[in-house]
Biopython code that builds the backbone (N, CA, C, O; Angstrom):
import numpy as np
from Bio.PDB.StructureBuilder import StructureBuilder

atoms = [
    (1, "MET", "N", (41.042, 21.084, -10.162)),
    (1, "MET", "CA", (41.226, 20.631, -9.254)),
    (1, "MET", "C", (42.146, 19.887, -8.830)),
    (1, "MET", "O", (42.683, 19.157, -9.663)),
    (2, "SER", "N", (42.624, 19.838, -7.390)),
    (2, "SER", "CA", (43.998, 19.372, -7.309)),
    (2, "SER", "C", (44.008, 17.911, -6.924)),
    (2, "SER", "O", (42.976, 17.252, -7.055)),
    (3, "TRP", "N", (44.964, 17.446, -6.521)),
    (3, "TRP", "CA", (44.685, 15.627, -6.619)),
    (3, "TRP", "C", (44.469, 15.562, -4.748)),
    (3, "TRP", "O", (44.164, 14.596, -4.048)),
    (4, "LEU", "N", (44.729, 16.810, -4.407)),
    (4, "LEU", "CA", (44.424, 16.434, -2.507)),
    (4, "LEU", "C", (42.827, 16.765, -2.425)),
    (4, "LEU", "O", (42.205, 16.457, -1.408)),
    (5, "SER", "N", (42.397, 17.190, -3.162)),
    (5, "SER", "CA", (40.563, 17.269, -3.127)),
    (5, "SER", "C", (39.804, 16.121, -3.825)),
    (5, "SER", "O", (38.624, 15.991, -3.499)),
    (6, "ILE", "N", (40.331, 15.239, -4.771)),
    (6, "ILE", "CA", (39.880, 14.057, -5.364)),
    (6, "ILE", "C", (40.221, 13.141, -4.438)),
    (6, "ILE", "O", (39.451, 12.221, -4.165)),
    (7, "ALA", "N", (41.860, 13.336, -3.624)),
    (7, "ALA", "CA", (41.470, 12.074, -2.713)),
    (7, "ALA", "C", (41.155, 12.417, -1.362)),
    (7, "ALA", "O", (41.285, 11.523, -0.525)),
    (8, "LEU", "N", (40.828, 13.364, -1.051)),
    (8, "LEU", "CA", (39.358, 13.153, 0.090)),
    (8, "LEU", "C", (38.353, 13.079, -0.415)),
    (8, "LEU", "O", (37.618, 12.309, 0.204)),
    (9, "LEU", "N", (37.733, 13.664, -1.598)),
    (9, "LEU", "CA", (36.557, 13.152, -2.389)),
    (9, "LEU", "C", (36.367, 11.490, -2.228)),
    (9, "LEU", "O", (35.397, 10.885, -1.771)),
    (10, "ALA", "N", (37.675, 10.945, -2.781)),
    (10, "ALA", "CA", (37.812, 9.321, -2.917)),
    (10, "ALA", "C", (37.374, 8.785, -1.633)),
    (10, "ALA", "O", (36.455, 7.972, -1.538)),
    (11, "ALA", "N", (38.366, 9.475, -0.152)),
    (11, "ALA", "CA", (37.897, 8.674, 0.825)),
    (11, "ALA", "C", (36.865, 9.018, 1.616)),
    (11, "ALA", "O", (36.553, 8.380, 2.621)),
    (12, "ALA", "N", (36.182, 10.218, 1.140)),
    (12, "ALA", "CA", (35.230, 10.379, 1.492)),
    (12, "ALA", "C", (33.739, 9.356, 0.892)),
    (12, "ALA", "O", (32.730, 9.158, 1.568)),
    (13, "VAL", "N", (33.910, 8.991, -0.096)),
    (13, "VAL", "CA", (33.261, 8.089, -0.477)),
    (13, "VAL", "C", (33.353, 6.503, 0.004)),
    (13, "VAL", "O", (32.506, 5.709, 0.415)),
    (14, "VAL", "N", (34.859, 6.412, -0.254)),
    (14, "VAL", "CA", (35.162, 4.768, 0.770)),
    (14, "VAL", "C", (34.564, 5.131, 2.284)),
    (14, "VAL", "O", (33.625, 4.341, 2.385)),
    (15, "ILE", "N", (34.591, 5.557, 2.955)),
    (15, "ILE", "CA", (34.089, 6.348, 4.419)),
    (15, "ILE", "C", (32.727, 5.693, 4.176)),
    (15, "ILE", "O", (32.444, 4.582, 4.623)),
    (16, "LEU", "N", (31.901, 6.446, 3.443)),
    (16, "LEU", "CA", (30.361, 6.241, 3.030)),
    (16, "LEU", "C", (30.349, 4.960, 2.972)),
    (16, "LEU", "O", (30.220, 4.377, 4.048)),
    (17, "ILE", "N", (30.417, 4.520, 2.304)),
    (17, "ILE", "CA", (30.352, 2.573, 0.974)),
    (17, "ILE", "C", (30.973, 1.930, 2.461)),
    (17, "ILE", "O", (30.528, 0.787, 2.565)),
    (18, "GLY", "N", (31.691, 2.216, 3.429)),
    (18, "GLY", "CA", (32.363, 1.671, 4.690)),
    (18, "GLY", "C", (31.362, 1.287, 5.846)),
    (18, "GLY", "O", (31.244, 0.250, 6.499)),
    (19, "ALA", "N", (30.483, 2.835, 5.875)),
    (19, "ALA", "CA", (29.888, 3.046, 7.027)),
    (19, "ALA", "C", (28.158, 2.548, 6.712)),
    (19, "ALA", "O", (27.690, 2.126, 7.770)),
    (20, "GLU", "N", (27.388, 2.507, 5.855)),
    (20, "GLU", "CA", (26.478, 2.083, 4.482)),
    (20, "GLU", "C", (26.389, 0.548, 4.101)),
    (20, "GLU", "O", (25.352, -0.024, 3.762)),
    (21, "TRP", "N", (28.191, -0.275, 4.260)),
    (21, "TRP", "CA", (27.631, -1.578, 3.766)),
    (21, "TRP", "C", (26.818, -2.506, 4.699)),
    (21, "TRP", "O", (26.266, -3.420, 4.087)),
    (22, "PRO", "N", (26.592, -2.487, 6.174)),
    (22, "PRO", "CA", (25.985, -3.622, 6.339)),
    (22, "PRO", "C", (24.441, -3.539, 5.789)),
    (22, "PRO", "O", (23.958, -4.622, 5.461)),
    (23, "ARG", "N", (23.391, -2.066, 5.612)),
    (23, "ARG", "CA", (22.638, -1.933, 5.234)),
    (23, "ARG", "C", (22.311, -2.815, 3.776)),
    (23, "ARG", "O", (21.570, -3.736, 3.431)),
    (24, "LEU", "N", (23.554, -1.753, 3.038)),
    (24, "LEU", "CA", (23.283, -2.205, 1.909)),
    (24, "LEU", "C", (23.081, -3.883, 1.300)),
    (24, "LEU", "O", (22.306, -4.325, 0.452)),
    (25, "ASN", "N", (24.352, -4.697, 2.307)),
    (25, "ASN", "CA", (24.574, -5.725, 2.051)),
    (25, "ASN", "C", (22.956, -6.590, 2.576)),
    (25, "ASN", "O", (22.673, -7.644, 2.006)),
    (26, "THR", "N", (22.276, -6.185, 3.359)),
    (26, "THR", "CA", (21.008, -6.798, 3.961)),
    (26, "THR", "C", (20.020, -6.512, 2.584)),
    (26, "THR", "O", (19.122, -7.237, 2.157)),
    (27, "ARG", "N", (20.392, -5.502, 2.167)),
    (27, "ARG", "CA", (19.017, -4.942, 1.006)),
    (27, "ARG", "C", (19.567, -5.881, -0.108)),
    (27, "ARG", "O", (18.690, -6.691, -0.409)),
    (28, "PHE", "N", (20.790, -6.070, -0.879)),
    (28, "PHE", "CA", (20.738, -6.144, -1.899)),
    (28, "PHE", "C", (22.039, -7.168, -1.983)),
    (28, "PHE", "O", (22.612, -7.272, -3.067)),
    (29, "GLY", "N", (22.402, -7.757, -1.093)),
    (29, "GLY", "CA", (23.588, -9.083, -0.980)),
    (29, "GLY", "C", (22.611, -10.538, -0.949)),
    (29, "GLY", "O", (21.382, -10.470, -0.958)),
    (30, "SER", "N", (23.334, -11.797, -0.914)),
    (30, "SER", "CA", (22.684, -12.452, -1.616)),
    (30, "SER", "C", (21.919, -12.628, -0.202)),
    (30, "SER", "O", (20.843, -13.226, -0.219)),
    (31, "GLY", "N", (22.122, -12.430, 0.288)),
    (31, "GLY", "CA", (20.929, -13.322, 1.697)),
    (31, "GLY", "C", (19.595, -12.661, 1.450)),
    (31, "GLY", "O", (18.629, -13.383, 1.697)),
    (32, "ALA", "N", (19.272, -11.155, 0.913)),
    (32, "ALA", "CA", (18.116, -10.797, 1.093)),
    (32, "ALA", "C", (18.100, -11.883, -0.815)),
    (32, "ALA", "O", (18.276, -13.076, -0.567)),
    (33, "ARG", "N", (17.987, -11.703, -1.898)),
    (33, "ARG", "CA", (18.062, -12.924, -2.559)),
    (33, "ARG", "C", (17.507, -14.196, -2.200)),
    (33, "ARG", "O", (16.489, -14.632, -2.739)),
    (34, "LYS", "N", (18.240, -14.902, -1.171)),
    (34, "LYS", "CA", (17.340, -15.822, -0.782)),
    (34, "LYS", "C", (16.639, -15.447, 0.095)),
    (34, "LYS", "O", (16.549, -16.491, 0.741)),
    (35, "ARG", "N", (15.888, -14.517, 0.778)),
    (35, "ARG", "CA", (14.595, -13.976, 1.653)),
    (35, "ARG", "C", (13.685, -13.432, 0.532)),
    (35, "ARG", "O", (12.565, -13.263, 1.015)),
    (36, "ARG", "N", (13.712, -13.160, -0.510)),
    (36, "ARG", "CA", (13.169, -13.016, -1.587)),
    (36, "ARG", "C", (12.345, -13.884, -2.335)),
    (36, "ARG", "O", (11.192, -13.748, -2.745)),
    (37, "GLU", "N", (13.817, -15.542, -2.511)),
    (37, "GLU", "CA", (13.085, -16.056, -2.798)),
    (37, "GLU", "C", (12.297, -16.813, -2.281)),
    (37, "GLU", "O", (11.536, -17.605, -2.837)),
    (38, "ARG", "N", (12.471, -16.566, -0.973)),
    (38, "ARG", "CA", (12.057, -17.904, 0.181)),
    (38, "ARG", "C", (10.599, -17.439, -0.071)),
    (38, "ARG", "O", (9.821, -18.309, -0.464)),
    (39, "ALA", "N", (10.080, -16.053, 0.122)),
    (39, "ALA", "CA", (9.137, -15.349, 0.774)),
    (39, "ALA", "C", (7.990, -15.492, -0.531)),
    (39, "ALA", "O", (6.805, -15.534, -0.202)),
    (40, "ARG", "N", (8.428, -15.585, -2.386)),
    (40, "ARG", "CA", (7.916, -15.900, -3.567)),
    (40, "ARG", "C", (6.950, -17.068, -3.207)),
    (40, "ARG", "O", (5.720, -17.098, -3.243)),
    (41, "ARG", "N", (8.420, -18.617, -2.625)),
    (41, "ARG", "CA", (7.456, -19.710, -2.321)),
    (41, "ARG", "C", (6.778, -20.102, -1.541)),
    (41, "ARG", "O", (6.301, -21.234, -1.457)),
    (42, "LYS", "N", (6.601, -18.944, -0.654)),
    (42, "LYS", "CA", (5.609, -19.349, 0.860)),
    (42, "LYS", "C", (4.457, -18.340, 0.348)),
    (42, "LYS", "O", (3.327, -18.523, 0.802)),
    (43, "ALA", "N", (4.624, -17.512, -0.372)),
    (43, "ALA", "CA", (3.465, -16.891, -1.297)),
    (43, "ALA", "C", (2.469, -17.443, -1.361)),
    (43, "ALA", "O", (1.331, -17.231, -0.942)),
    (44, "THR", "N", (3.327, -18.807, -2.378)),
    (44, "THR", "CA", (2.261, -20.113, -3.374)),
    (44, "THR", "C", (1.567, -21.216, -2.189)),
    (44, "THR", "O", (0.822, -22.147, -2.497)),
    (45, "TRP", "N", (1.980, -20.890, -0.839)),
    (45, "TRP", "CA", (1.559, -22.053, 0.347)),
    (45, "TRP", "C", (0.234, -22.136, 0.786)),
    (45, "TRP", "O", (-0.131, -21.027, 1.174)),
    (46, "HIS", "N", (-0.728, -23.069, 0.897)),
    (46, "HIS", "CA", (-1.804, -22.474, 1.649)),
    (46, "HIS", "C", (-1.742, -24.046, 2.670)),
    (46, "HIS", "O", (-0.794, -24.817, 2.813)),
    (47, "ILE", "N", (-3.050, -24.105, 3.220)),
    (47, "ILE", "CA", (-2.953, -24.680, 4.177)),
    (47, "ILE", "C", (-4.129, -26.314, 3.989)),
    (47, "ILE", "O", (-5.329, -26.140, 3.778)),
    (48, "VAL", "N", (-3.844, -27.019, 4.045)),
    (48, "VAL", "CA", (-4.611, -28.365, 3.728)),
    (48, "VAL", "C", (-5.257, -28.985, 5.509)),
    (48, "VAL", "O", (-4.931, -29.131, 6.687)),
    (49, "ARG", "N", (-6.367, -29.154, 4.516)),
    (49, "ARG", "CA", (-7.048, -30.003, 6.314)),
    (49, "ARG", "C", (-7.729, -30.868, 5.483)),
    (49, "ARG", "O", (-8.011, -30.668, 4.301)),
    (50, "SER", "N", (-8.078, -32.210, 6.411)),
    (50, "SER", "CA", (-8.406, -33.401, 5.748)),
    (50, "SER", "C", (-9.952, -33.176, 6.662)),
    (50, "SER", "O", (-10.371, -32.258, 7.367)),
    (51, "GLU", "N", (-10.486, -34.441, 6.262)),
    (51, "GLU", "CA", (-11.979, -34.476, 6.814)),
    (51, "GLU", "C", (-11.880, -34.820, 8.147)),
    (51, "GLU", "O", (-12.715, -34.473, 8.983)),
    (52, "THR", "N", (-10.783, -35.564, 8.416)),
    (52, "THR", "CA", (-10.498, -36.012, 10.148)),
    (52, "THR", "C", (-10.113, -34.467, 11.190)),
    (52, "THR", "O", (-10.385, -34.395, 12.388)),
    (53, "GLU", "N", (-9.601, -33.619, 10.576)),
    (53, "GLU", "CA", (-9.163, -32.501, 11.513)),
    (53, "GLU", "C", (-10.663, -31.520, 11.371)),
    (53, "GLU", "O", (-10.978, -31.047, 12.463)),
    (54, "ARG", "N", (-11.295, -31.274, 10.612)),
    (54, "ARG", "CA", (-12.630, -30.994, 10.577)),
    (54, "ARG", "C", (-13.264, -31.490, 12.128)),
    (54, "ARG", "O", (-13.287, -31.026, 13.268)),
    (55, "SER", "N", (-13.672, -32.514, 11.542)),
    (55, "SER", "CA", (-14.531, -33.193, 12.114)),
    (55, "SER", "C", (-14.133, -33.025, 13.995)),
    (55, "SER", "O", (-14.943, -32.878, 14.910)),
    (56, "GLU", "N", (-12.260, -33.137, 14.089)),
    (56, "GLU", "CA", (-11.822, -32.555, 15.433)),
    (56, "GLU", "C", (-12.348, -31.341, 15.724)),
    (56, "GLU", "O", (-12.770, -31.170, 16.867)),
    (57, "SER", "N", (-12.389, -30.785, 15.225)),
    (57, "SER", "CA", (-12.530, -28.697, 15.784)),
    (57, "SER", "C", (-13.919, -29.016, 15.758)),
    (57, "SER", "O", (-14.535, -29.323, 16.779)),
    (58, "GLU", "N", (-14.368, -28.961, 14.769)),
    (58, "GLU", "CA", (-16.219, -29.353, 15.600)),
    (58, "GLU", "C", (-16.506, -30.082, 16.830)),
    (58, "GLU", "O", (-17.279, -29.568, 17.638)),
    (59, "GLU", "N", (-15.887, -31.411, 17.115)),
    (59, "GLU", "CA", (-16.222, -31.668, 17.876)),
    (59, "GLU", "C", (-15.613, -31.409, 19.258)),
    (59, "GLU", "O", (-16.129, -31.534, 20.368)),
    (60, "PHE", "N", (-14.062, -30.913, 18.814)),
    (60, "PHE", "CA", (-13.762, -29.431, 19.999)),
    (60, "PHE", "C", (-14.767, -28.421, 20.171)),
    (60, "PHE", "O", (-14.990, -28.292, 21.375)),
    (61, "ALA", "N", (-15.511, -27.602, 19.426)),
    (61, "ALA", "CA", (-16.514, -26.771, 19.698)),
    (61, "ALA", "C", (-17.676, -27.262, 20.367)),
    (61, "ALA", "O", (-18.465, -26.670, 21.103)),
    (62, "ALA", "N", (-17.642, -28.464, 19.977)),
    (62, "ALA", "CA", (-19.137, -28.826, 20.089)),
    (62, "ALA", "C", (-18.214, -29.093, 22.361)),
    (62, "ALA", "O", (-18.477, -28.215, 23.183)),
    (63, "SER", "N", (-17.595, -29.945, 22.654)),
    (63, "SER", "CA", (-17.325, -30.464, 24.064)),
    (63, "SER", "C", (-16.985, -28.790, 24.485)),
    (63, "SER", "O", (-16.566, -28.809, 25.642)),
    (64, "VAL", "N", (-17.015, -27.530, 24.018)),
    (64, "VAL", "CA", (-16.457, -26.318, 24.481)),
    (64, "VAL", "C", (-18.500, -25.901, 25.105)),
    (64, "VAL", "O", (-18.929, -25.690, 26.239)),
    (65, "GLU", "N", (-19.159, -25.939, 23.893)),
    (65, "GLU", "CA", (-20.535, -25.894, 23.975)),
    (65, "GLU", "C", (-20.805, -26.267, 25.258)),
    (65, "GLU", "O", (-20.940, -25.487, 26.201)),
    (66, "ARG", "N", (-20.905, -27.795, 25.311)),
    (66, "ARG", "CA", (-21.108, -28.391, 26.801)),
    (66, "ARG", "C", (-20.599, -27.758, 27.873)),
    (66, "ARG", "O", (-21.268, -27.346, 28.820)),
    (67, "ASP", "N", (-19.113, -27.646, 27.715)),
    (67, "ASP", "CA", (-18.648, -27.406, 28.985)),
    (67, "ASP", "C", (-19.201, -26.081, 29.392)),
    (67, "ASP", "O", (-19.695, -25.815, 30.488)),
    (68, "LEU", "N", (-19.104, -25.560, 28.722)),
    (68, "LEU", "CA", (-19.859, -23.887, 29.235)),
    (68, "LEU", "C", (-21.302, -24.259, 29.312)),
    (68, "LEU", "O", (-21.655, -23.580, 30.276)),
    (69, "GLU", "N", (-22.202, -24.808, 28.969)),
    (69, "GLU", "CA", (-23.469, -25.225, 29.609)),
    (69, "GLU", "C", (-23.487, -25.766, 30.945)),
    (69, "GLU", "O", (-24.458, -25.772, 31.702)),
    (70, "GLN", "N", (-22.404, -26.193, 31.160)),
    (70, "GLN", "CA", (-22.463, -27.178, 32.340)),
    (70, "GLN", "C", (-21.539, -26.267, 33.646)),
    (70, "GLN", "O", (-21.253, -26.579, 34.803)),
    (71, "LEU", "N", (-21.428, -25.774, 33.316)),
    (71, "LEU", "CA", (-20.888, -24.551, 34.264)),
    (71, "LEU", "C", (-21.886, -23.811, 35.315)),
    (71, "LEU", "O", (-23.072, -23.610, 35.053)),
    (72, "PRO", "N", (-21.305, -23.456, 36.454)),
    (72, "PRO", "CA", (-22.799, -23.221, 37.552)),
    (72, "PRO", "C", (-22.621, -21.256, 37.209)),
    (72, "PRO", "O", (-21.656, -20.542, 36.935)),
    (73, "THR", "N", (-23.866, -21.037, 37.379)),
    (73, "THR", "CA", (-24.773, -19.766, 37.278)),
    (73, "THR", "C", (-24.647, -18.667, 38.390)),
    (73, "THR", "O", (-24.983, -18.955, 39.538)),
    (74, "ILE", "N", (-24.259, -17.642, 38.144)),
    (74, "ILE", "CA", (-24.603, -17.135, 39.755)),
    (74, "ILE", "C", (-26.104, -16.099, 39.342)),
    (74, "ILE", "O", (-26.240, -15.604, 38.223)),
    (75, "GLU", "N", (-27.001, -15.939, 40.331)),
    (75, "GLU", "CA", (-28.275, -16.053, 39.886)),
    (75, "GLU", "C", (-28.234, -14.287, 40.215)),
    (75, "GLU", "O", (-27.381, -14.003, 41.056)),
    (76, "GLU", "N", (-28.928, -13.243, 39.741)),
    (76, "GLU", "CA", (-28.279, -11.775, 40.241)),
    (76, "GLU", "C", (-29.634, -11.516, 41.147)),
    (76, "GLU", "O", (-30.784, -11.856, 40.869)),
    (77, "ARG", "N", (-29.251, -10.948, 42.090)),
    (77, "ARG", "CA", (-29.582, -10.714, 43.830)),
    (77, "ARG", "C", (-30.299, -9.276, 43.308)),
    (77, "ARG", "O", (-30.002, -8.501, 42.400)),
    (78, "ASP", "N", (-31.148, -9.284, 44.092)),
    (78, "ASP", "CA", (-32.360, -8.221, 43.889)),
    (78, "ASP", "C", (-31.174, -6.426, 44.665)),
    (78, "ASP", "O", (-30.491, -6.162, 45.654)),
    (79, "GLN", "N", (-31.575, -5.829, 43.558)),
    (79, "GLN", "CA", (-30.708, -4.348, 43.763)),
    (79, "GLN", "C", (-31.446, -3.756, 45.024)),
    (79, "GLN", "O", (-30.983, -3.194, 46.017)),
    (80, "TYR", "N", (-32.384, -3.979, 44.766)),
    (80, "TYR", "CA", (-33.431, -3.263, 45.878)),
    (80, "TYR", "C", (-33.700, -3.343, 47.032)),
    (80, "TYR", "O", (-34.568, -2.609, 47.503)),
    (81, "ARG", "N", (-32.871, -4.472, 47.984)),
    (81, "ARG", "CA", (-33.015, -5.274, 49.064)),
    (81, "ARG", "C", (-32.985, -4.359, 49.861)),
    (81, "ARG", "O", (-33.085, -4.587, 51.067)),
]
sb = StructureBuilder()
sb.init_structure("model")
sb.init_model(0)
sb.init_chain("A")
sb.init_seg("    ")
for serial, (resi, resn, name, xyz) in enumerate(atoms, 1):
    if name == "N":
        sb.init_residue(resn, " ", resi, " ")
    sb.init_atom(name, np.array(xyz, "f"), 0.0, 1.0, " ", f" {name:<3s}", serial, name[0])
structure = sb.get_structure()
């Protein structure tokens, strides 16, 4: 191999790395490590609900049911009029 072909090959490798650098950085860079660590921490999170929240949600559901029962209804008319 001549020195020219080695230089062209090296230039091609440098251009390829330069073109793919943003994608490689998002996958293997420090930001990716932080995202993976945060995802691991978030995987162990869970929602803690108190008794007052449950009673409030049940009270809300009951009020919605009461409101729906109080809505005026339309009687269907005879189709064979």
